[in-house]
All heavy atoms as a GROMACS GRO file, in nm:
protein
  565
    1MET      N    1   0.084  -0.117   0.000
    1MET     CA    2   0.000   0.000   0.000
    1MET      C    3   0.089   0.125   0.000
    1MET      O    4   0.177   0.140   0.083
    1MET     CB    5  -0.088  -0.002   0.125
    1MET     CG    6  -0.186   0.108   0.130
    1MET     SD    7  -0.302   0.074   0.262
    1MET     CE    8  -0.327   0.236   0.320
    2ALA      N    9   0.066   0.212  -0.093
    2ALA     CA   10   0.147   0.334  -0.106
    2ALA      C   11   0.088   0.445  -0.020
    2ALA      O   12  -0.034   0.459  -0.008
    2ALA     CB   13   0.151   0.377  -0.251
    3PHE      N   14   0.177   0.524   0.038
    3PHE     CA   15   0.134   0.637   0.119
    3PHE      C   16   0.115   0.758   0.028
    3PHE      O   17   0.207   0.798  -0.042
    3PHE     CB   18   0.238   0.669   0.226
    3PHE     CG   19   0.208   0.793   0.303
    3PHE    CD1   20   0.105   0.797   0.394
    3PHE    CD2   21   0.283   0.908   0.284
    3PHE    CE1   22   0.076   0.913   0.464
    3PHE    CE2   23   0.257   1.023   0.353
    3PHE     CZ   24   0.152   1.026   0.445
    4VAL      N   25  -0.004   0.813   0.028
    4VAL     CA   26  -0.034   0.932  -0.051
    4VAL      C   27  -0.063   1.046   0.048
    4VAL      O   28  -0.154   1.036   0.130
    4VAL     CB   29  -0.156   0.909  -0.142
    4VAL    CG1   30  -0.190   1.036  -0.219
    4VAL    CG2   31  -0.131   0.794  -0.236
    5PRO      N   32   0.017   1.152   0.042
    5PRO     CA   33  -0.008   1.262   0.135
    5PRO      C   34  -0.140   1.332   0.102
    5PRO      O   35  -0.174   1.349  -0.014
    5PRO     CB   36   0.110   1.356   0.112
    5PRO     CG   37   0.154   1.327  -0.026
    5PRO     CD   38   0.126   1.182  -0.048
    6LEU      N   39  -0.214   1.368   0.204
    6LEU     CA   40  -0.339   1.438   0.185
    6LEU      C   41  -0.339   1.556   0.281
    6LEU      O   42  -0.339   1.538   0.403
    6LEU     CB   43  -0.458   1.346   0.214
    6LEU     CG   44  -0.595   1.408   0.191
    6LEU    CD1   45  -0.614   1.439   0.043
    6LEU    CD2   46  -0.703   1.315   0.238
    7CYS      N   47  -0.332   1.675   0.226
    7CYS     CA   48  -0.328   1.796   0.307
    7CYS      C   49  -0.461   1.869   0.292
    7CYS      O   50  -0.510   1.886   0.180
    7CYS     CB   51  -0.215   1.887   0.261
    7CYS     SG   52  -0.054   1.808   0.266
    8VAL      N   53  -0.518   1.913   0.401
    8VAL     CA   54  -0.645   1.984   0.400
    8VAL      C   55  -0.623   2.120   0.465
    8VAL      O   56  -0.564   2.130   0.572
    8VAL     CB   57  -0.753   1.906   0.476
    8VAL    CG1   58  -0.883   1.983   0.478
    8VAL    CG2   59  -0.772   1.769   0.416
    9GLN      N   60  -0.673   2.223   0.399
    9GLN     CA   61  -0.663   2.359   0.451
    9GLN      C   62  -0.804   2.414   0.459
    9GLN      O   63  -0.868   2.438   0.358
    9GLN     CB   64  -0.576   2.444   0.360
    9GLN     CG   65  -0.557   2.585   0.406
    9GLN     CD   66  -0.471   2.664   0.308
    9GLN    OE1   67  -0.440   2.619   0.199
    9GLN    NE2   68  -0.434   2.781   0.348
   10CYS      N   69  -0.856   2.434   0.579
   10CYS     CA   70  -0.991   2.484   0.597
   10CYS      C   71  -0.987   2.630   0.641
   10CYS      O   72  -0.889   2.677   0.696
   10CYS     CB   73  -1.066   2.401   0.700
   10CYS     SG   74  -1.102   2.235   0.642
   11GLY      N   75  -1.097   2.699   0.617
   11GLY     CA   76  -1.107   2.839   0.658
   11GLY      C   77  -1.063   2.936   0.550
   11GLY      O   78  -1.046   3.054   0.576
   12THR      N   79  -1.043   2.888   0.428
   12THR     CA   80  -1.003   2.979   0.320
   12THR      C   81  -1.127   3.039   0.256
   12THR      O   82  -1.236   2.987   0.266
   12THR     CB   83  -0.922   2.904   0.212
   12THR    OG1   84  -1.007   2.807   0.152
   12THR    CG2   85  -0.801   2.839   0.271
   13ARG      N   86  -1.110   3.148   0.189
   13ARG     CA   87  -1.221   3.214   0.120
   13ARG      C   88  -1.208   3.205  -0.031
   13ARG      O   89  -1.275   3.277  -0.103
   13ARG     CB   90  -1.230   3.360   0.163
   13ARG     CG   91  -1.263   3.374   0.310
   13ARG     CD   92  -1.268   3.520   0.349
   13ARG     NE   93  -1.287   3.530   0.493
   13ARG     CZ   94  -1.405   3.552   0.549
   13ARG    NH1   95  -1.512   3.565   0.476
   13ARG    NH2   96  -1.414   3.560   0.680
   14SER      N   97  -1.121   3.118  -0.080
   14SER     CA   98  -1.098   3.109  -0.223
   14SER      C   99  -1.200   3.022  -0.297
   14SER      O  100  -1.202   3.022  -0.418
   14SER     CB  101  -0.957   3.057  -0.251
   14SER     OG  102  -0.943   2.927  -0.200
   15ASN      N  103  -1.283   2.948  -0.225
   15ASN     CA  104  -1.388   2.869  -0.289
   15ASN      C  105  -1.509   2.863  -0.197
   15ASN      O  106  -1.501   2.893  -0.078
   15ASN     CB  107  -1.337   2.730  -0.327
   15ASN     CG  108  -1.292   2.648  -0.209
   15ASN    OD1  109  -1.315   2.684  -0.095
   15ASN    ND2  110  -1.228   2.537  -0.235
   16PRO      N  111  -1.626   2.824  -0.249
   16PRO     CA  112  -1.749   2.827  -0.168
   16PRO      C  113  -1.750   2.733  -0.048
   16PRO      O  114  -1.808   2.765   0.055
   16PRO     CB  115  -1.859   2.786  -0.267
   16PRO     CG  116  -1.801   2.810  -0.402
   16PRO     CD  117  -1.654   2.795  -0.388
   17CYS      N  118  -1.685   2.617  -0.056
   17CYS     CA  119  -1.689   2.524   0.056
   17CYS      C  120  -1.586   2.558   0.163
   17CYS      O  121  -1.584   2.497   0.269
   17CYS     CB  122  -1.672   2.380   0.009
   17CYS     SG  123  -1.510   2.342  -0.055
   18ARG      N  124  -1.499   2.654   0.138
   18ARG     CA  125  -1.399   2.706   0.232
   18ARG      C  126  -1.298   2.601   0.279
   18ARG      O  127  -1.240   2.616   0.385
   18ARG     CB  128  -1.465   2.772   0.351
   18ARG     CG  129  -1.542   2.895   0.310
   18ARG     CD  130  -1.597   2.967   0.427
   18ARG     NE  131  -1.682   3.074   0.376
   18ARG     CZ  132  -1.690   3.191   0.431
   18ARG    NH1  133  -1.619   3.219   0.537
   18ARG    NH2  134  -1.768   3.283   0.379
   19CYS      N  135  -1.281   2.496   0.203
   19CYS     CA  136  -1.177   2.396   0.231
   19CYS      C  137  -1.102   2.366   0.103
   19CYS      O  138  -1.161   2.358  -0.003
   19CYS     CB  139  -1.237   2.267   0.285
   19CYS     SG  140  -1.276   2.274   0.459
   20LYS      N  141  -0.971   2.350   0.114
   20LYS     CA  142  -0.887   2.317  -0.001
   20LYS      C  143  -0.817   2.185   0.027
   20LYS      O  144  -0.767   2.164   0.135
   20LYS     CB  145  -0.782   2.426  -0.023
   20LYS     CG  146  -0.839   2.559  -0.066
   20LYS     CD  147  -0.736   2.668  -0.065
   20LYS     CE  148  -0.631   2.647  -0.167
   20LYS     NZ  149  -0.538   2.762  -0.181
   21VAL      N  150  -0.818   2.097  -0.072
   21VAL     CA  151  -0.751   1.968  -0.059
   21VAL      C  152  -0.648   1.950  -0.170
   21VAL      O  153  -0.534   1.916  -0.143
   21VAL     CB  154  -0.853   1.852  -0.062
   21VAL    CG1  155  -0.783   1.719  -0.056
   21VAL    CG2  156  -0.952   1.865   0.051
   22VAL      N  157  -0.685   1.978  -0.293
   22VAL     CA  158  -0.598   1.952  -0.407
   22VAL      C  159  -0.476   2.045  -0.406
   22VAL      O  160  -0.362   2.000  -0.423
   22VAL     CB  161  -0.676   1.966  -0.540
   22VAL    CG1  162  -0.585   1.948  -0.659
   22VAL    CG2  163  -0.790   1.868  -0.544
   23GLY      N  164  -0.497   2.174  -0.386
   23GLY     CA  165  -0.387   2.271  -0.388
   23GLY      C  166  -0.281   2.243  -0.283
   23GLY      O  167  -0.162   2.232  -0.315
   24PRO      N  168  -0.320   2.230  -0.154
   24PRO     CA  169  -0.218   2.200  -0.053
   24PRO      C  170  -0.148   2.066  -0.073
   24PRO      O  171  -0.029   2.052  -0.044
   24PRO     CB  172  -0.296   2.202   0.078
   24PRO     CG  173  -0.412   2.290   0.051
   24PRO     CD  174  -0.447   2.265  -0.093
   25THR      N  175  -0.221   1.966  -0.122
   25THR     CA  176  -0.159   1.835  -0.145
   25THR      C  177  -0.056   1.842  -0.256
   25THR      O  178   0.056   1.793  -0.241
   25THR     CB  179  -0.267   1.730  -0.177
   25THR    OG1  180  -0.360   1.725  -0.068
   25THR    CG2  181  -0.206   1.593  -0.198
   26LEU      N  182  -0.092   1.904  -0.368
   26LEU     CA  183   0.006   1.919  -0.477
   26LEU      C  184   0.120   2.011  -0.435
   26LEU      O  185   0.235   1.989  -0.475
   26LEU     CB  186  -0.062   1.973  -0.602
   26LEU     CG  187  -0.157   1.878  -0.673
   26LEU    CD1  188  -0.220   1.946  -0.794
   26LEU    CD2  189  -0.084   1.752  -0.716
   27GLY      N  190   0.090   2.112  -0.354
   27GLY     CA  191   0.195   2.199  -0.302
   27GLY      C  192   0.294   2.124  -0.216
   27GLY      O  193   0.415   2.146  -0.224
   28PHE      N  194   0.245   2.032  -0.133
   28PHE     CA  195   0.332   1.952  -0.048
   28PHE      C  196   0.420   1.859  -0.131
   28PHE      O  197   0.540   1.845  -0.105
   28PHE     CB  198   0.250   1.871   0.052
   28PHE     CG  199   0.333   1.782   0.139
   28PHE    CD1  200   0.410   1.836   0.241
   28PHE    CD2  201   0.338   1.646   0.117
   28PHE    CE1  202   0.489   1.754   0.321
   28PHE    CE2  203   0.415   1.563   0.196
   28PHE     CZ  204   0.491   1.617   0.299
   29VAL      N  205   0.362   1.796  -0.232
   29VAL     CA  206   0.439   1.706  -0.318
   29VAL      C  207   0.548   1.785  -0.391
   29VAL      O  208   0.663   1.741  -0.398
   29VAL     CB  209   0.346   1.632  -0.417
   29VAL    CG1  210   0.425   1.557  -0.522
   29VAL    CG2  211   0.252   1.539  -0.342
   30ALA      N  212   0.514   1.903  -0.444
   30ALA     CA  213   0.614   1.986  -0.512
   30ALA      C  214   0.721   2.034  -0.414
   30ALA      O  215   0.838   2.044  -0.449
   30ALA     CB  216   0.546   2.105  -0.579
   31PHE      N  217   0.680   2.064  -0.291
   31PHE     CA  218   0.774   2.105  -0.186
   31PHE      C  219   0.877   1.994  -0.160
   31PHE      O  220   0.996   2.020  -0.151
   31PHE     CB  221   0.696   2.138  -0.059
   31PHE     CG  222   0.782   2.154   0.064
   31PHE    CD1  223   0.851   2.272   0.085
   31PHE    CD2  224   0.792   2.053   0.157
   31PHE    CE1  225   0.929   2.289   0.198
   31PHE    CE2  226   0.870   2.068   0.270
   31PHE     CZ  227   0.938   2.186   0.291
   32VAL      N  228   0.831   1.872  -0.150
   32VAL     CA  229   0.921   1.759  -0.124
   32VAL      C  230   1.017   1.737  -0.241
   32VAL      O  231   1.138   1.718  -0.221
   32VAL     CB  232   0.840   1.631  -0.092
   32VAL    CG1  233   0.929   1.508  -0.090
   32VAL    CG2  234   0.767   1.646   0.040
   33VAL      N  235   0.964   1.744  -0.363
   33VAL     CA  236   1.049   1.724  -0.481
   33VAL      C  237   1.155   1.834  -0.490
   33VAL      O  238   1.272   1.807  -0.512
   33VAL     CB  239   0.963   1.719  -0.610
   33VAL    CG1  240   1.049   1.725  -0.734
   33VAL    CG2  241   0.877   1.594  -0.610
   34ALA      N  242   1.112   1.960  -0.469
   34ALA     CA  243   1.208   2.071  -0.474
   34ALA      C  244   1.308   2.060  -0.359
   34ALA      O  245   1.426   2.090  -0.376
   34ALA     CB  246   1.134   2.204  -0.467
   35GLY      N  247   1.262   2.017  -0.242
   35GLY     CA  248   1.352   2.002  -0.128
   35GLY      C  249   1.459   1.896  -0.150
   35GLY      O  250   1.575   1.915  -0.112
   36VAL      N  251   1.422   1.786  -0.213
   36VAL     CA  252   1.519   1.679  -0.240
   36VAL      C  253   1.629   1.730  -0.333
   36VAL      O  254   1.745   1.691  -0.320
   36VAL     CB  255   1.446   1.556  -0.301
   36VAL    CG1  256   1.544   1.458  -0.363
   36VAL    CG2  257   1.362   1.488  -0.195
   37ILE      N  258   1.593   1.817  -0.423
   37ILE     CA  259   1.692   1.871  -0.517
   37ILE      C  260   1.769   1.988  -0.456
   37ILE      O  261   1.891   1.996  -0.466
   37ILE     CB  262   1.622   1.915  -0.647
   37ILE    CG1  263   1.562   1.794  -0.717
   37ILE    CG2  264   1.718   1.989  -0.739
   37ILE    CD1  265   1.467   1.826  -0.828
   38GLU      N  266   1.698   2.080  -0.392
   38GLU     CA  267   1.760   2.206  -0.351
   38GLU      C  268   1.832   2.202  -0.217
   38GLU      O  269   1.926   2.280  -0.196
   38GLU     CB  270   1.656   2.317  -0.350
   38GLU     CG  271   1.606   2.349  -0.490
   38GLU     CD  272   1.504   2.459  -0.493
   38GLU    OE1  273   1.481   2.523  -0.389
   38GLU    OE2  274   1.448   2.481  -0.601
   39TRP      N  275   1.790   2.119  -0.123
   39TRP     CA  276   1.857   2.118   0.007
   39TRP      C  277   2.001   2.070   0.001
   39TRP      O  278   2.088   2.133   0.060
   39TRP     CB  279   1.775   2.041   0.108
   39TRP     CG  280   1.653   2.116   0.153
   39TRP    CD1  281   1.634   2.251   0.147
   39TRP    CD2  282   1.536   2.061   0.210
   39TRP    NE1  283   1.509   2.282   0.196
   39TRP    CE2  284   1.447   2.168   0.235
   39TRP    CE3  285   1.496   1.933   0.240
   39TRP    CZ2  286   1.322   2.149   0.291
   39TRP    CZ3  287   1.371   1.914   0.296
   39TRP    CH2  288   1.285   2.021   0.320
   40PRO      N  289   2.033   1.960  -0.069
   40PRO     CA  290   2.176   1.922  -0.079
   40PRO      C  291   2.258   2.027  -0.156
   40PRO      O  292   2.371   2.058  -0.119
   40PRO     CB  293   2.174   1.789  -0.154
   40PRO     CG  294   2.038   1.736  -0.137
   40PRO     CD  295   1.948   1.855  -0.125
   41LEU      N  296   2.199   2.083  -0.261
   41LEU     CA  297   2.267   2.188  -0.336
   41LEU      C  298   2.290   2.311  -0.248
   41LEU      O  299   2.399   2.368  -0.247
   41LEU     CB  300   2.185   2.227  -0.459
   41LEU     CG  301   2.240   2.338  -0.546
   41LEU    CD1  302   2.369   2.293  -0.611
   41LEU    CD2  303   2.138   2.379  -0.649
   42GLY      N  304   2.189   2.350  -0.172
   42GLY     CA  305   2.202   2.463  -0.081
   42GLY      C  306   2.305   2.439   0.028
   42GLY      O  307   2.378   2.530   0.068
   43ALA      N  308   2.313   2.316   0.076
   43ALA     CA  309   2.412   2.283   0.178
   43ALA      C  310   2.554   2.294   0.123
   43ALA      O  311   2.645   2.341   0.191
   43ALA     CB  312   2.388   2.142   0.232
   44ALA      N  313   2.572   2.254  -0.003
   44ALA     CA  314   2.704   2.266  -0.064
   44ALA      C  315   2.740   2.412  -0.088
   44ALA      O  316   2.854   2.454  -0.064
   44ALA     CB  317   2.707   2.189  -0.196
   45VAL      N  318   2.644   2.490  -0.131
   45VAL     CA  319   2.669   2.633  -0.154
   45VAL      C  320   2.693   2.704  -0.022
   45VAL      O  321   2.772   2.798  -0.013
   45VAL     CB  322   2.552   2.697  -0.232
   45VAL    CG1  323   2.564   2.848  -0.237
   45VAL    CG2  324   2.544   2.639  -0.372
   46TYR      N  325   2.624   2.661   0.084
   46TYR     CA  326   2.635   2.723   0.216
   46TYR      C  327   2.779   2.721   0.269
   46TYR      O  328   2.820   2.810   0.342
   46TYR     CB  329   2.543   2.653   0.315
   46TYR     CG  330   2.545   2.713   0.453
   46TYR    CD1  331   2.471   2.827   0.483
   46TYR    CD2  332   2.621   2.656   0.556
   46TYR    CE1  333   2.473   2.882   0.609
   46TYR    CE2  334   2.624   2.711   0.682
   46TYR     CZ  335   2.549   2.824   0.709
   46TYR     OH  336   2.551   2.880   0.834
   47LEU      N  337   2.855   2.620   0.230
   47LEU     CA  338   2.994   2.611   0.276
   47LEU      C  339   3.077   2.732   0.232
   47LEU      O  340   3.170   2.773   0.301
   47LEU     CB  341   3.059   2.483   0.224
   47LEU     CG  342   2.999   2.353   0.276
   47LEU    CD1  343   3.060   2.236   0.203
   47LEU    CD2  344   3.017   2.342   0.425
   48PHE      N  345   3.042   2.789   0.117
   48PHE     CA  346   3.119   2.900   0.063
   48PHE      C  347   3.046   3.034   0.069
   48PHE      O  348   3.109   3.138   0.090
   48PHE     CB  349   3.158   2.869  -0.083
   48PHE     CG  350   3.231   2.740  -0.097
   48PHE    CD1  351   3.167   2.627  -0.143
   48PHE    CD2  352   3.364   2.731  -0.059
   48PHE    CE1  353   3.234   2.507  -0.155
   48PHE    CE2  354   3.433   2.611  -0.070
   48PHE     CZ  355   3.368   2.498  -0.117
   49ARG      N  356   2.915   3.032   0.048
   49ARG     CA  357   2.834   3.154   0.049
   49ARG      C  358   2.714   3.132   0.139
   49ARG      O  359   2.613   3.075   0.095
   49ARG     CB  360   2.788   3.187  -0.093
   49ARG     CG  361   2.894   3.193  -0.198
   49ARG     CD  362   2.942   3.331  -0.232
   49ARG     NE  363   2.843   3.433  -0.227
   49ARG     CZ  364   2.810   3.511  -0.328
   49ARG    NH1  365   2.868   3.495  -0.444
   49ARG    NH2  366   2.722   3.606  -0.313
   50HIS      N  367   2.723   3.174   0.264
   50HIS     CA  368   2.621   3.143   0.364
   50HIS      C  369   2.482   3.196   0.326
   50HIS      O  370   2.384   3.123   0.331
   50HIS     CB  371   2.660   3.200   0.501
   50HIS     CG  372   2.784   3.137   0.557
   50HIS    ND1  373   2.793   3.004   0.586
   50HIS    CD2  374   2.904   3.191   0.588
   50HIS    CE1  375   2.913   2.977   0.633
   50HIS    NE2  376   2.983   3.089   0.636
   51ARG      N  377   2.474   3.321   0.292
   51ARG     CA  378   2.343   3.382   0.264
   51ARG      C  379   2.278   3.317   0.142
   51ARG      O  380   2.158   3.288   0.141
   51ARG     CB  381   2.358   3.532   0.244
   51ARG     CG  382   2.225   3.603   0.236
   51ARG     CD  383   2.241   3.752   0.236
   51ARG     NE  384   2.295   3.794   0.366
   51ARG     CZ  385   2.363   3.905   0.386
   51ARG    NH1  386   2.384   3.988   0.287
   51ARG    NH2  387   2.408   3.937   0.504
   52LYS      N  388   2.354   3.294   0.037
   52LYS     CA  389   2.302   3.231  -0.084
   52LYS      C  390   2.257   3.088  -0.056
   52LYS      O  391   2.152   3.044  -0.103
   52LYS     CB  392   2.411   3.231  -0.192
   52LYS     CG  393   2.369   3.173  -0.322
   52LYS     CD  394   2.293   3.272  -0.402
   52LYS     CE  395   2.277   3.221  -0.544
   52LYS     NZ  396   2.194   3.308  -0.622
   53GLY      N  397   2.333   3.014   0.023
   53GLY     CA  398   2.295   2.877   0.059
   53GLY      C  399   2.166   2.873   0.138
   53GLY      O  400   2.081   2.786   0.116
   54ARG      N  401   2.148   2.966   0.230
   54ARG     CA  402   2.023   2.972   0.307
   54ARG      C  403   1.905   3.004   0.217
   54ARG      O  404   1.796   2.949   0.234
   54ARG     CB  405   2.033   3.077   0.417
   54ARG     CG  406   2.116   3.033   0.532
   54ARG     CD  407   2.118   3.138   0.639
   54ARG     NE  408   2.205   3.096   0.748
   54ARG     CZ  409   2.239   3.172   0.847
   54ARG    NH1  410   2.194   3.296   0.854
   54ARG    NH2  411   2.317   3.126   0.942
   55ARG      N  412   1.925   3.094   0.121
   55ARG     CA  413   1.816   3.127   0.029
   55ARG      C  414   1.777   3.007  -0.057
   55ARG      O  415   1.659   2.983  -0.082
   55ARG     CB  416   1.857   3.244  -0.061
   55ARG     CG  417   1.795   3.372  -0.020
   55ARG     CD  418   1.798   3.484  -0.122
   55ARG     NE  419   1.882   3.467  -0.237
   55ARG     CZ  420   1.989   3.539  -0.265
   55ARG    NH1  421   2.029   3.633  -0.182
   55ARG    NH2  422   2.058   3.518  -0.374
   56ILE      N  423   1.877   2.931  -0.101
   56ILE     CA  424   1.848   2.813  -0.182
   56ILE      C  425   1.772   2.709  -0.099
   56ILE      O  426   1.674   2.650  -0.146
   56ILE     CB  427   1.978   2.752  -0.239
   56ILE    CG1  428   2.038   2.846  -0.343
   56ILE    CG2  429   1.953   2.614  -0.299
   56ILE    CD1  430   2.177   2.805  -0.390
   57MET      N  431   1.813   2.688   0.025
   57MET     CA  432   1.746   2.588   0.109
   57MET      C  433   1.606   2.634   0.150
   57MET      O  434   1.518   2.551   0.175
   57MET     CB  435   1.830   2.558   0.232
   57MET     CG  436   1.953   2.476   0.199
   57MET     SD  437   2.040   2.413   0.341
   57MET     CE  438   2.124   2.558   0.400
   58ALA      N  439   1.580   2.763   0.156
   58ALA     CA  440   1.448   2.814   0.194
   58ALA      C  441   1.353   2.824   0.076
   58ALA      O  442   1.232   2.841   0.096
   58ALA     CB  443   1.462   2.951   0.259
   59HIS      N  444   1.403   2.812  -0.046
   59HIS     CA  445   1.321   2.829  -0.165
   59HIS      C  446   1.197   2.739  -0.169
   59HIS      O  447   1.088   2.787  -0.202
   59HIS     CB  448   1.406   2.808  -0.291
   59HIS     CG  449   1.334   2.834  -0.417
   59HIS    ND1  450   1.282   2.732  -0.493
   59HIS    CD2  451   1.303   2.949  -0.482
   59HIS    CE1  452   1.224   2.783  -0.599
   59HIS    NE2  453   1.235   2.915  -0.594
   60PRO      N  454   1.204   2.610  -0.138
   60PRO     CA  455   1.082   2.528  -0.142
   60PRO      C  456   0.973   2.578  -0.046
   60PRO      O  457   0.854   2.576  -0.081
   60PRO     CB  458   1.129   2.388  -0.101
   60PRO     CG  459   1.273   2.386  -0.136
   60PRO     CD  460   1.322   2.526  -0.113
   61ALA      N  461   1.011   2.624   0.071
   61ALA     CA  462   0.911   2.667   0.169
   61ALA      C  463   0.859   2.808   0.143
   61ALA      O  464   0.743   2.839   0.173
   61ALA     CB  465   0.970   2.661   0.310
   62THR      N  466   0.942   2.895   0.088
   62THR     CA  467   0.900   3.034   0.070
   62THR      C  468   0.843   3.063  -0.068
   62THR      O  469   0.768   3.160  -0.082
   62THR     CB  470   1.019   3.130   0.094
   62THR    OG1  471   1.124   3.097   0.004
   62THR    CG2  472   1.068   3.122   0.237
   63VAL      N  473   0.875   2.981  -0.168
   63VAL     CA  474   0.828   3.009  -0.304
   63VAL      C  475   0.743   2.896  -0.361
   63VAL      O  476   0.631   2.918  -0.404
   63VAL     CB  477   0.947   3.038  -0.398
   63VAL    CG1  478   0.900   3.060  -0.541
   63VAL    CG2  479   1.025   3.159  -0.350
   64VAL      N  480   0.794   2.775  -0.361
   64VAL     CA  481   0.728   2.663  -0.429
   64VAL      C  482   0.593   2.630  -0.365
   64VAL      O  483   0.490   2.630  -0.433
   64VAL     CB  484   0.819   2.538  -0.431
   64VAL    CG1  485   0.747   2.418  -0.489
   64VAL    CG2  486   0.945   2.566  -0.510
   65TYR      N  487   0.592   2.600  -0.237
   65TYR     CA  488   0.466   2.561  -0.170
   65TYR      C  489   0.359   2.670  -0.176
   65TYR      O  490   0.246   2.643  -0.216
   65TYR     CB  491   0.494   2.520  -0.026
   65TYR     CG  492   0.369   2.478   0.048
   65TYR    CD1  493   0.312   2.355   0.024
   65TYR    CD2  494   0.305   2.564   0.137
   65TYR    CE1  495   0.196   2.316   0.088
   65TYR    CE2  496   0.190   2.526   0.202
   65TYR     CZ  497   0.135   2.402   0.178
   65TYR     OH  498   0.021   2.364   0.240
   66PRO      N  499   0.389   2.797  -0.142
   66PRO     CA  500   0.283   2.899  -0.146
   66PRO      C  501   0.228   2.924  -0.287
   66PRO      O  502   0.108   2.944  -0.303
   66PRO     CB  503   0.351   3.025  -0.092
   66PRO     CG  504   0.466   2.978  -0.015
   66PRO     CD  505   0.511   2.851  -0.080
   67ARG      N  506   0.313   2.923  -0.388
   67ARG     CA  507   0.264   2.949  -0.524
   67ARG      C  508   0.172   2.839  -0.573
   67ARG      O  509   0.068   2.867  -0.633
   67ARG     CB  510   0.381   2.963  -0.620
   67ARG     CG  511   0.442   3.098  -0.616
   67ARG     CD  512   0.530   3.120  -0.735
   67ARG     NE  513   0.593   3.249  -0.725
   67ARG     CZ  514   0.688   3.291  -0.805
   67ARG    NH1  515   0.733   3.212  -0.900
   67ARG    NH2  516   0.741   3.410  -0.790
   68ILE      N  517   0.206   2.716  -0.551
   68ILE     CA  518   0.122   2.606  -0.599
   68ILE      C  519  -0.006   2.598  -0.517
   68ILE      O  520  -0.114   2.576  -0.572
   68ILE     CB  521   0.199   2.473  -0.597
   68ILE    CG1  522   0.310   2.480  -0.701
   68ILE    CG2  523   0.107   2.355  -0.622
   68ILE    CD1  524   0.399   2.360  -0.706
   69THR      N  525   0.002   2.616  -0.388
   69THR     CA  526  -0.117   2.610  -0.303
   69THR      C  527  -0.217   2.719  -0.340
   69THR      O  528  -0.337   2.695  -0.347
   69THR     CB  529  -0.077   2.623  -0.156
   69THR    OG1  530   0.010   2.516  -0.124
   69THR    CG2  531  -0.198   2.616  -0.065
   70SER      N  532  -0.169   2.840  -0.365
   70SER     CA  533  -0.261   2.949  -0.397
   70SER      C  534  -0.307   2.947  -0.542
   70SER      O  535  -0.410   3.007  -0.574
   70SER     CB  536  -0.195   3.084  -0.365
   70SER     OG  537  -0.083   3.103  -0.448
   71ALA      N  538  -0.237   2.878  -0.630
   71ALA     CA  539  -0.276   2.873  -0.771
   71ALA      C  540  -0.395   2.781  -0.795
   71ALA      O  541  -0.471   2.802  -0.889
   71ALA     CB  542  -0.158   2.827  -0.856
   72ILE      N  543  -0.414   2.683  -0.710
   72ILE     CA  544  -0.524   2.587  -0.727
   72ILE      C  545  -0.628   2.615  -0.618
   72ILE      O  546  -0.603   2.592  -0.501
   72ILE     CB  547  -0.472   2.443  -0.718
   72ILE    CG1  548  -0.365   2.421  -0.825
   72ILE    CG2  549  -0.586   2.344  -0.735
   72ILE    CD1  550  -0.292   2.291  -0.813
   73PRO      N  551  -0.746   2.665  -0.656
   73PRO     CA  552  -0.843   2.709  -0.555
   73PRO      C  553  -0.924   2.598  -0.488
   73PRO      O  554  -1.004   2.626  -0.400
   73PRO     CB  555  -0.935   2.801  -0.634
   73PRO     CG  556  -0.929   2.751  -0.773
   73PRO     CD  557  -0.790   2.698  -0.791
   74ILE      N  558  -0.909   2.472  -0.530
   74ILE     CA  559  -0.989   2.366  -0.467
   74ILE      C  560  -0.904   2.276  -0.382
   74ILE      O  561  -0.786   2.267  -0.395
   74ILE     CB  562  -1.065   2.281  -0.571
   74ILE    CG1  563  -0.970   2.223  -0.674
   74ILE    CG2  564  -1.172   2.363  -0.634
   74ILE    CD1  565  -1.032   2.126  -0.769
   0.00000   0.00000   0.00000
């Protein structure tokens, strides 16, 4: 049996039922994929350029997840 993440965000005003399932779930999946790629890269960059490495490692949480979650209203 495969584990499928299911994220629910209630209390939003972006749709009539005020709950989002698809957007947060796809946002989480994209966050994990971006994190697998960007965190090791950011850690390597951090050794030489601290601020740039931190920005790379924060990218999935500050850019990827919010954009995908807000782009899908259901």
